[in-house]
C-alpha positions in Angstrom: -38.7 -39.1 -19.4 -40.4 -35.9 -20.6 -41.1 -34.7 -17.1 -37.4 -35.2 -16.2 -36.2 -33.3 -19.2 -38.6 -30.4 -18.6 -37.5 -30.3 -14.9 -33.9 -30.2 -16.0 -34.6 -27.4 -18.5 -36.4 -25.3 -15.9 -33.6 -25.7 -13.4 -31.0 -25.0 -16.0 -32.7 -21.8 -17.0 -33.0 -20.7 -13.4 -29.3 -21.4 -12.8 -28.4 -19.4 -15.9 -30.6 -16.5 -14.8 -29.0 -16.4 -11.4 -25.6 -16.3 -13.0 -26.8 -13.5 -15.3 -28.0 -11.4 -12.3 -24.7 -11.8 -10.6 -22.8 -10.8 -13.8 -25.1 -7.7 -13.9 -24.1 -6.7 -10.4 -20.5 -7.5 -10.9 -20.4 -5.2 -14.0 -21.6 -2.3 -11.9 -19.0 -2.8 -9.2 -15.7 -1.0 -9.7 -12.5 -0.9 -7.6 -12.5 2.1 -5.3 -9.1 3.8 -5.3 -7.7 5.4 -2.1 -7.6 9.2 -2.2 -4.3 10.4 -3.5 -2.3 13.0 -1.7 -1.6 16.1 -3.9 1.9 16.5 -5.1 2.3 19.8 -3.4 1.6 18.2 0.0 4.1 15.4 -0.7 6.7 18.0 -1.7 6.1 20.0 1.4 6.5 17.0 3.6 9.7 16.0 1.8 11.2 19.4 2.3 10.2 19.3 6.0 11.8 15.9 6.4 15.2 17.4 5.2 14.9 20.4 7.6 17.4 19.8 10.4 16.0 22.5 12.6 12.5 20.8 12.7 12.0 18.5 15.6 10.3 15.2 15.3 7.3 16.4 17.3 7.0 19.5 15.1 7.3 17.4 11.9 4.5 15.1 13.1 2.3 18.0 13.9 2.9 19.6 10.5 2.2 16.2 8.8 -1.1 15.8 10.7 -2.2 19.3 9.7 -1.3 18.8 6.0 -2.8 15.2 5.9 -6.0 16.0 7.9 -8.3 16.2 4.9 -7.3 12.6 3.8 -7.1 11.0 7.2 -10.8 9.8 7.4 -10.5 8.1 4.0 -7.3 6.4 4.9 -8.8 5.0 8.1 -12.0 3.8 6.4 -11.6 0.3 4.8 -12.3 0.2 1.1 -15.1 -2.2 0.1 -14.0 -5.1 -2.1 -15.6 -5.7 -5.4 -17.5 -8.7 -3.9 -18.8 -6.5 -1.1 -20.0 -4.0 -3.7 -21.8 -6.8 -5.5 -23.5 -7.9 -2.3 -24.5 -4.3 -1.5 -26.0 -3.9 -5.0 -28.0 -7.1 -4.8 -29.2 -6.3 -1.3 -30.9 -3.2 -2.7 -32.5 -5.0 -5.7 -35.7 -7.0 -5.5 -36.9 -6.7 -9.1 -34.5 -9.4 -10.3 -34.1 -11.6 -7.3 -37.6 -12.0 -5.7 -39.4 -13.4 -8.9 -36.7 -16.1 -9.1 -37.1 -17.0 -5.5 -40.9 -17.2 -5.8 -40.5 -19.6 -8.7 -38.0 -21.7 -6.7 -40.3 -21.9 -3.7 -43.1 -23.2 -6.0 -40.8 -26.0 -7.2 -40.4 -27.5 -3.7 -36.7 -28.4 -3.9 -35.4 -31.1 -1.7 -32.3 -31.5 0.4 -30.8 -33.4 3.2 -32.4 -33.2 6.6 -31.6 -30.0 8.3 -30.2 -28.3 5.2 -30.1 -24.5 5.9 -30.9 -23.6 2.3 -34.2 -25.6 2.4 -35.0 -24.0 5.8 -34.3 -20.5 4.3 -36.6 -21.3 1.3 -39.4 -22.4 3.7 -39.0 -19.1 5.7 -39.2 -17.1 2.5 -42.3 -19.1 1.4 -44.1 -18.1 4.6 -43.0 -14.4 4.2 -44.2 -14.3 0.6 -47.5 -15.9 1.6 -48.1 -13.4 4.4 -46.6 -10.5 2.4 -44.1 -9.8 5.2 -40.9 -8.3 4.0 -39.1 -7.7 7.3 -36.4 -10.1 8.5 -36.5 -11.6 12.0 -33.6 -10.6 14.2 -31.9 -14.0 14.6 -31.5 -14.7 10.9 -28.2 -15.6 9.4 -26.9 -16.5 5.9 -27.8 -20.0 4.8 -24.2 -20.6 3.5 -21.1 -18.7 4.5 -20.6 -15.6 6.6 -20.0 -12.9 4.0 -23.7 -11.9 3.9 -24.2 -11.6 7.6 -23.1 -8.0 7.8 -26.0 -6.9 5.6 -28.4 -9.4 7.1 -27.7 -7.9 10.5 -28.4 -4.4 9.2 -30.7 -2.1 11.3 -32.9 -1.6 8.3 -34.7 -4.9 8.4 -36.2 -4.4 4.9 -32.6 -4.2 3.5 -31.7 -7.2 5.7 -34.6 -9.1 4.1 -33.4 -8.4 0.6 -29.9 -9.4 1.6 -31.3 -12.7 3.0 -33.1 -13.2 -0.3 -29.9 -12.7 -2.3 -27.8 -14.9 0.0 -30.5 -17.7 -0.3 -30.6 -17.4 -4.1 -26.8 -17.8 -4.5 -26.9 -20.7 -2.0 -29.6 -22.3 -4.2 -27.4 -22.0 -7.3 -24.5 -23.6 -5.5 -26.7 -26.4 -4.1 -28.1 -27.1 -7.6 -24.5 -27.3 -9.0 -23.1 -29.6 -6.4 -26.2 -31.7 -6.1 -27.0 -30.9 -2.4 -30.4 -29.7 -3.7 -32.5 -31.7 -6.1 -35.9 -32.5 -7.6 -36.9 -36.1 -7.3 -38.3 -36.3 -10.8 -35.3 -34.6 -12.5 -32.4 -36.4 -14.1 -29.4 -34.0 -14.2 -30.6 -32.3 -11.1 -31.6 -35.4 -9.3 -29.1 -34.9 -6.5 -25.5 -35.9 -5.8 -26.7 -39.2 -4.2 -28.0 -40.3 -7.6 -24.8 -39.4 -9.5 -22.6 -42.2 -8.3 -23.1 -45.8 -9.5 -25.3 -47.7 -7.0 -23.5 -49.2 -4.1 -24.7 -52.8 -4.9 -23.4 -52.6 -8.5 -20.1 -51.0 -7.3 -19.5 -53.8 -4.8 -20.2 -56.4 -7.5 -18.0 -54.8 -10.2 -15.2 -53.3 -8.1 -12.7 -56.2 -8.6 -13.3 -56.3 -12.3 -13.0 -52.5 -12.6 -9.7 -52.5 -10.7 -8.4 -55.3 -13.0 -9.3 -53.4 -16.2 -7.7 -50.2 -15.0 -4.7 -51.9 -13.3 -5.5 -49.9 -10.1 -4.6 -50.9 -6.5 -7.2 -51.6 -3.8 -5.7 -49.0 -1.6 -4.1 -45.6 -2.3 -0.7 -46.5 -0.9 0.8 -48.2 -4.0 -0.6 -45.5 -6.4 0.7 -42.7 -4.1 4.1 -44.3 -3.8 4.5 -44.4 -7.6 3.2 -40.8 -8.0 5.6 -39.5 -5.3 8.5 -41.2 -7.0 7.6 -39.4 -10.2 7.2 -36.2 -8.3 10.7 -36.5 -6.7 12.3 -37.3 -10.1 10.5 -34.4 -11.7 11.6 -31.9 -9.1 15.2 -33.1 -9.5 14.9 -32.6 -13.3 13.6 -29.1 -12.8 16.5 -28.2 -10.5 18.9 -29.7 -13.1 17.3 -27.7 -15.9 17.6 -24.5 -13.8 21.2 -25.2 -13.2 21.8 -25.8 -16.9 19.9 -22.5 -17.7 17.3 -24.4 -19.7 14.8 -22.4 -17.6 15.1 -19.3 -15.6 13.7 -18.7 -12.1 13.0 -15.0 -11.5 13.3 -13.6 -8.0 9.5 -13.0 -7.8 8.9 -16.7 -8.3 8.2 -16.6 -12.0 9.6 -19.1 -14.5 10.8 -18.5 -18.0 11.5 -21.3 -20.6 14.4 -20.9 -22.9 12.8 -23.0 -25.6 9.2 -21.8 -25.8 7.1 -23.7 -28.4 4.7 -20.8 -28.6 7.5 -19.0 -30.7 8.3 -22.0 -32.9 8.9 -21.3 -36.6 7.7 -23.5 -39.5 10.3 -25.0 -41.8 11.2 -22.7 -44.7 10.3 -25.4 -47.3 7.0 -26.3 -45.8 4.9 -23.8 -47.6 6.5 -24.6 -50.9 5.9 -28.3 -50.5 2.3 -27.7 -49.3 1.6 -25.5 -52.4 3.1 -28.1 -54.7 1.1 -31.0 -53.2 -2.2 -29.2 -53.1 -1.7 -28.1 -56.7 -1.8 -31.7 -57.6 -5.0 -32.3 -55.5 -7.2 -30.3 -57.9 -10.4 -28.4 -57.3 -13.6 -30.1 -56.0 -17.2 -29.4 -55.5 -18.6 -30.3 -52.1 -21.4 -32.6 -53.4 -19.0 -34.7 -55.4 -16.6 -34.8 -52.5 -19.3 -36.3 -50.3 -20.1 -38.8 -53.0 -16.5 -39.9 -53.4 -16.0 -40.4 -49.7 -19.3 -42.2 -49.2 -18.4 -44.6 -52.1 -15.2 -45.4 -50.1 -16.7 -45.6 -46.6 -20.5 -46.1 -46.9 -21.2 -43.7 -44.1 -24.7 -43.2 -45.5 -25.4 -46.9 -44.8 -24.7 -46.2 -41.1 -27.1 -43.3 -41.1 -29.8 -45.2 -42.9 -29.2 -48.4 -40.9 -29.1 -50.4 -44.1 -27.9 -50.3 -47.7 -29.9 -47.8 -49.8 -32.4 -49.3 -52.2 -31.9 -46.7 -54.9 -29.4 -43.9 -55.7 -32.2 -41.3 -55.4 -32.6 -42.2 -51.7 -29.2 -40.8 -50.9 -29.7 -37.3 -52.2 -32.2 -36.1 -49.5 -29.8 -37.6 -46.9 -26.9 -35.6 -48.3 -29.1 -32.5 -48.4 -30.1 -33.0 -44.8 -26.4 -33.3 -43.8 -25.6 -30.0 -45.5 -28.6 -28.3 -44.0 -27.5 -29.3 -40.5 -23.8 -28.8 -41.0 -23.9 -25.4 -42.7 -26.9 -23.9 -40.9 -28.8 -23.6 -44.2 -32.6 -23.4 -44.6 -34.2 -26.6 -45.8 -36.5 -24.9 -48.3 -33.5 -23.1 -49.9 -31.6 -26.3 -50.3 -34.6 -28.1 -51.8 -34.7 -25.4 -54.5 -31.0 -25.7 -55.1 -31.1 -29.5 -55.8 -33.3 -30.5 -58.7 -35.9 -33.2 -58.0 -35.6 -33.1 -54.2 -38.7 -32.2 -52.1 -38.5 -30.4 -48.8 -40.5 -33.2 -47.1 -37.9 -35.7 -48.1 -35.1 -33.6 -46.6 -37.1 -33.2 -43.4 -37.6 -37.0 -43.1 -33.9 -37.6 -43.7 -33.0 -34.9 -41.0 -34.7 -37.1 -38.4 -32.0 -39.7 -38.9 -29.3 -37.3 -38.0 -30.8 -37.0 -34.5 -29.6 -40.5 -33.7 -26.4 -39.8 -32.0 -25.1 -43.4 -32.3 -25.7 -43.6 -36.0 -23.9 -40.2 -36.5 -20.9 -41.5 -34.4 -20.7 -44.7 -36.5 -20.8 -42.7 -39.7 -18.0 -40.4 -38.5 -16.0 -43.4 -37.3 -16.1 -45.0 -40.8 -14.8 -41.8 -42.4 -12.0 -41.3 -39.8 -11.0 -45.0 -40.2 -10.6 -44.4 -43.9 -8.4 -41.4 -43.3 -6.2 -43.2 -40.8 -5.8 -46.1 -43.3 -3.8 -43.8 -45.7 0.0 -44.2 -45.3 0.4 -40.5 -45.1 -1.5 -40.4 -41.8 1.2 -42.5 -40.2 3.6 -39.7 -40.9 1.5 -37.2 -38.9 1.5 -39.1 -35.6 1.1 -42.4 -33.8 -2.6 -42.1 -33.0 -2.2 -42.2 -29.3 -2.4 -38.5 -28.7 -5.3 -36.0 -29.3 -6.4 -32.5 -28.5 -9.8 -31.3 -27.4 -11.3 -27.9 -27.5 -14.6 -26.1 -28.0 -15.7 -24.0 -31.0 -18.7 -21.7 -30.8 -21.4 -21.8 -33.4 -23.4 -18.6 -33.8 -27.1 -18.9 -33.0 -30.1 -16.6 -32.6 -30.2 -14.7 -29.3 -33.7 -16.0 -28.8 -32.5 -19.5 -28.4 -32.7 -20.5 -24.7 -29.4 -22.4 -24.9 -27.6 -19.4 -26.3 -24.9 -17.6 -24.3 -22.6 -14.7 -25.3 -19.2 -15.9 -26.5 -16.8 -13.7 -24.5 -14.3 -13.6 -27.4 -16.5 -13.0 -30.4 -19.3 -11.1 -28.5 -22.0 -13.1 -30.2 -24.7 -15.5 -29.0 -23.6 -19.0 -29.6 -23.6 -22.6 -28.5 -20.5 -24.9 -28.6 -19.4 -28.0 -30.3 -16.6 -29.8 -28.4 -14.3 -31.9 -30.6 -11.4 -34.4 -30.1 -8.8 -34.2 -32.9 -6.2 -36.9 -33.3 -2.5 -36.1 -33.9 -3.2 -38.0 -37.2 -6.0 -35.6 -37.9 -9.6 -36.7 -37.9 -12.3 -35.8 -35.3 -12.9 -39.0 -33.2 -15.6 -37.5 -31.0 -17.9 -34.5 -31.0 -20.6 -33.3 -28.6 -22.7 -30.2 -28.3 -21.8 -28.1 -25.2 -23.3 -24.9 -23.8 -20.9 -22.0 -23.4 -19.6 -21.4 -19.9 -19.9 -25.1 -19.1 -17.0 -26.8 -17.5 -15.0 -28.3 -20.4 -12.9 -30.7 -18.5 -15.9 -33.1 -18.3 -16.5 -33.0 -22.0 -12.8 -33.6 -22.6 -12.8 -36.7 -20.4 -16.1 -38.0 -21.8 -15.0 -37.8 -25.4 -11.7 -39.6 -24.6 -13.6 -42.4 -22.9 -16.4 -42.8 -25.4 -14.4 -42.7 -28.7 -13.6 -46.2 -30.0 -11.1 -45.7 -32.8 -7.9 -45.7 -30.8 -6.4 -46.0 -27.3 -5.6 -42.5 -26.2 -2.7 -42.1 -23.9 -2.4 -38.3 -23.8 -5.1 -35.6 -24.3 -3.9 -32.1 -24.7 -6.3 -29.3 -23.5 -6.1 -25.6 -22.8 -6.9 -23.9 -19.5 -10.7 -24.2 -20.0 -10.4 -28.0 -20.3 -8.6 -28.4 -17.1 -9.3 -28.7 -13.3 -7.4 -30.6 -10.7 -10.2 -33.1 -10.1 -10.4 -33.7 -13.9 -6.7 -34.5 -14.0 -7.1 -37.1 -11.3 -10.1 -38.7 -13.0 -8.3 -38.9 -16.4 -5.3 -40.6 -14.8 -7.5 -43.2 -13.1 -9.3 -43.8 -16.4 -6.0 -44.6 -18.1 -4.8 -41.5 -19.9 -3.0 -38.3 -19.1 -4.6 -34.9 -19.3 -2.0 -32.5 -20.6 -3.1 -28.9 -20.1 -1.5 -25.9 -21.7 -2.1 -23.5 -18.8 -2.7 -19.8 -19.1 -0.1 -17.6 -17.4 2.3 -20.6 -17.1 5.0 -18.4 -15.6 2.9 -17.9 -12.4 2.2 -21.6 -11.9 3.6 -23.1 -8.7 4.5 -26.8 -8.1 2.3 -28.3 -5.3 3.9 -31.0 -3.2 2.9 -32.8 0.0 3.8 -31.2 3.3 7.3 -31.9 4.5 8.3 -33.2 1.1 12.0 -33.0 0.2 12.5 -30.2 -2.4 15.8 -29.1 -4.0 16.9 -25.8 -2.5 17.3 -24.1 -5.8 13.6 -24.3 -6.8 11.9 -23.6 -3.4 10.6 -20.3 -4.7 8.2 -22.0 -7.2 7.2 -24.9 -4.8 4.3 -24.9 -2.4 4.1 -27.7 0.2 0.4 -27.5 0.7 -1.0 -30.9 -0.4 -2.5 -33.3 2.2 -2.4 -37.0 1.4 -4.9 -38.0 4.1 -8.0 -37.3 2.0 -6.6 -39.4 -0.8 -6.0 -42.3 1.6 -9.2 -42.0 3.4 -11.5 -41.6 0.4 -9.7 -43.7 -2.2 -12.6 -46.2 -2.6 -15.1 -43.4 -3.1 -12.9 -41.7 -5.7 -12.6 -45.1 -7.6 -16.4 -45.4 -7.4 -16.7 -41.9 -9.1 -14.3 -43.1 -11.8 -16.3 -46.3 -12.3 -19.5 -44.1 -12.6 -18.0 -42.6 -15.8 -16.4 -45.7 -17.2 -19.6 -47.8 -16.8 -21.7 -45.0 -18.5 -23.9 -44.5 -15.4 -23.3 -40.7 -15.8 -21.3 -38.7 -18.2 -18.1 -37.1 -17.1 -19.7 -33.7 -17.9 -22.4 -34.3 -15.3 -20.0 -35.7 -12.8 -17.7 -32.7 -12.9 -20.6 -30.3 -12.8 -21.7 -31.9 -9.5 -18.1 -32.3 -8.1 -16.6 -29.0 -9.4 -15.7 -25.9 -7.4 -19.2 -25.7 -6.0 -18.5 -29.0 -4.1 -15.6 -27.6 -2.1 -15.5 -29.3 1.2 -17.0 -32.6 -0.1 -14.8 -35.6 0.8 -14.6 -36.9 -2.8 -13.8 -33.4 -4.1 -11.0 -33.0 -1.5 -9.5 -36.4 -2.4 -9.6 -35.8 -6.2 -8.4 -32.2 -5.9 -5.3 -33.2 -3.8 -4.5 -36.1 -6.2 -5.0 -33.7 -9.2 -2.5 -31.2 -7.7 0.1 -33.9 -7.4 -0.5 -35.0 -11.0 -0.4 -31.5 -12.3 3.0 -31.0 -10.7 4.3 -34.1 -12.4 3.0 -32.8 -15.7 4.5 -29.4 -15.2 7.9 -30.9 -14.3 7.8 -32.8 -17.6 6.6 -29.7 -19.4 9.4 -27.6 -18.0 12.2 -30.0 -18.7 11.3 -31.9 -21.9 11.3 -29.7 -25.0 9.9 -32.4 -27.2 7.0 -33.0 -24.9 6.2 -29.2 -24.9 6.3 -29.1 -28.7 4.0 -32.2 -29.0 1.4 -30.6 -26.8 1.5 -27.3 -28.8 1.5 -29.2 -32.1 -1.6 -31.3 -31.4 -3.5 -28.2 -30.0 -2.6 -26.2 -33.1 -4.1 -29.1 -35.2 -7.3 -28.8 -33.3 -7.4 -25.0 -34.0 -6.7 -25.7 -37.7 -9.7 -28.1 -37.8 -11.9 -25.4 -36.2 -10.7 -23.0 -38.9 -11.9 -25.5 -41.5 -15.2 -25.9 -39.7 -15.8 -22.1 -39.8 -15.3 -22.2 -43.5 -18.0 -24.9 -43.8 -20.5 -23.3 -41.4 -20.4 -19.5 -42.0 -23.8 -18.4 -40.7 -25.8 -18.5 -37.6 -28.2 -21.4 -36.8 -31.9 -20.4 -37.5 -33.9 -19.6 -34.4 -36.2 -22.5 -35.0 -33.3 -25.0 -34.8 -31.5 -25.9 -31.6 -34.3 -25.8 -29.1 -34.0 -29.5 -28.4 -30.9 -31.4 -27.4 -31.4 -33.8 -30.4 -31.2 -30.8 -32.8 -27.9 -29.7 -31.3 -26.6 -33.2 -31.6 -27.5 -33.3 -35.3 -25.9 -30.0 -35.9 -22.6 -30.9 -34.2 -22.5 -34.4 -35.7 -23.3 -33.3 -39.2 -20.7 -30.5 -39.1 -18.1 -33.1 -37.8 -19.1 -35.5 -40.6 -18.6 -32.9 -43.4 -15.3 -31.9 -41.8 -14.1 -35.4 -41.6 -15.1 -36.0 -45.2 -13.1 -33.0 -46.3 -10.1 -34.1 -44.4 -10.4 -37.7 -45.6 -10.7 -36.6 -49.3 -7.7 -34.2 -48.9 -5.7 -37.0 -47.3 -6.5 -39.4 -50.1 -5.5 -36.9 -52.8 -2.4 -35.8 -50.9 -1.3 -39.4 -50.7 -1.6 -39.7 -54.4 0.3 -36.5 -54.9 3.0 -37.6 -52.5 3.4 -40.9 -54.3 3.7 -39.1 -57.7 6.2 -36.6 -56.3 8.2 -39.4 -54.8 8.4 -41.1 -58.2 9.9 -38.0 -59.7 12.1 -36.8 -56.9 14.7 -38.7 -54.9 14.8 -39.4 -52.0 11.3 -39.7 -50.7 10.0 -36.9 -48.5 11.2 -37.0 -44.9 8.8 -37.3 -42.0 9.8 -33.8 -40.9 8.9 -32.3 -44.3 5.4 -33.9 -44.3 4.5 -33.1 -40.7 3.3 -29.5 -41.2 1.2 -30.5 -44.3 -2.2 -31.3 -42.9 -5.5 -32.2 -44.7 -7.3 -29.0 -43.7 -6.8 -27.1 -46.9 -10.1 -25.7 -48.3 -9.4 -23.0 -50.9 -9.7 -25.7 -53.7 -13.1 -26.8 -52.5 -16.3 -25.0 -53.4 -18.7 -25.1 -50.4 -21.3 -22.8 -51.9 -23.4 -22.5 -55.1 -25.9 -24.9 -56.7 -25.6 -28.4 -55.4 -25.5 -31.0 -58.1 -24.9 -34.6 -57.0 -23.5 -36.7 -60.0 -24.6 -39.9 -58.3 -24.5 -41.9 -61.5 -20.7 -41.9 -61.4 -20.7 -43.6 -58.0 -23.9 -45.6 -58.1 -22.2 -49.0 -58.5 -20.3 -48.6 -55.2 -23.0 -46.6 -53.3 -25.9 -48.9 -54.0 -24.7 -52.4 -53.8 -27.2 -55.2 -54.2 -28.5 -56.5 -50.9 -28.4 -59.9 -52.3 
């Protein structure tokens, strides 16, 4: 187990370093503009064109004379940005060669005849013999783009280009699983990702029964194509009714855009009135109050506490992990608590299952409040990632492109009734669609039917996997106006919307590889591999793979069905935006709880990141549960004084994420004597 984890860490670091080298080269590449003709020359040509006495031959001769200085540049093709990146890397050995030497020493494995493995063996011989000239018949291990540099007359430049091409091919092979280490787990190869054939054959019938899926693709495709046809007709009808506008360039504009929705005028007044009745609170007492109702500490301890004093170090450990505090500082802030006791309690937070059970008990308490039923039906959720600042010396740290700080991520699933039903640590720049699917499958509090995500949480293959797992992935796509509707070839499309339809989907891969696609879905459902690992191996790096082509084609059809609903159903659009905005509100609350960067000594191990993400989720859920309980009491008191009772529409925008009345800082005093009777129940 330790060897597998170390191997995965080394290969992850190598993969991150390769991506960093490419980003460096990409940052130095700039578009090359064509040389502009001076205005005087253009004016002279325009005047000559209007001269009736000038023959065509004389005009062409004059144009050649005037444009002669710019003719060579016009004939010479401009290098693309990708070509500039390849050129830059072909002249750099300081960054690339050390990585390749480390990879050669690892002895990666691949299928018989794999060109990347052959290239690594050739480089191994060259490094051993200190020979840095490339043989004449060499070619790029993957693709043709590098061959122009590899066939250069300068064979030392060709050798460095061959090194760079091999390094990028290695990264792609590690990502799609065509290269592997036998003793690694995450990088153990694509052949080890899928559930074993023997188990799949044994459980295939039961899996199809649970998911209500057909044995062949025909029935599923027939239903999807019927939905597709109805959706295209609805889009055409909406365009005819001017509910949406199709621009000549193929862009689409919605008349009722939920991004510009305005909150009810009385919402802020009602929110202020209700929160005024909630009252102020100190974070320690808030945790005690919720624990007395839910006993989440029992889940973390695995038993009922034997004495009230046993709980205070546990609460302190939760605050240390959730708020990125220093354990010694917290020990000095809480009278009578030793640092050693906090450290012992912190080990309990590294049990992911115990943390999940503790969070589930708090969310179940929140959902039991009548007010939660006014916020939603519990079958819809949103998922998104929030970055947590960390030290730049942490190996898992990556720069957040928005905030320009080194960070790791915590990926959360927030119900439409509020409450975080699942959380998981996630490295930045990791494919988020896998984490979205994994959380929806692993949460146990409700049966999700729709999961709203943003563009980062969506890929076509992920949409297909989510549908086969029993729920709809509902993306809010970036640049929605430029999105086209993909349909099968020779599919009947209303004439009025042909400008936004692309008939480029082939159904043959879906029919031919339906069983393998189902096996991939069963791999996630049975817990053989996480959805995050599956989509890392079958993402864009796996283009050309049969399972990828089948899932990508099916995902394109499902995305078109989703977009048809999104374009034509205003209530559906608003619900997607609403649940995504609730997720953003929860993240705003989490940023109020955790305001500083994680210490450099914390976060090196996966268990420490799990503890940080889970503890932050637990404190956030406790705050929302406490607010919900107090808001429920305030609503009941207001309803007694005011008639009629508050409408559902009035209560919808009032969520339990208020935090101005809660003191998260200061000296922590836990008045445990007030709650001891409910917190420490007799084991007898």
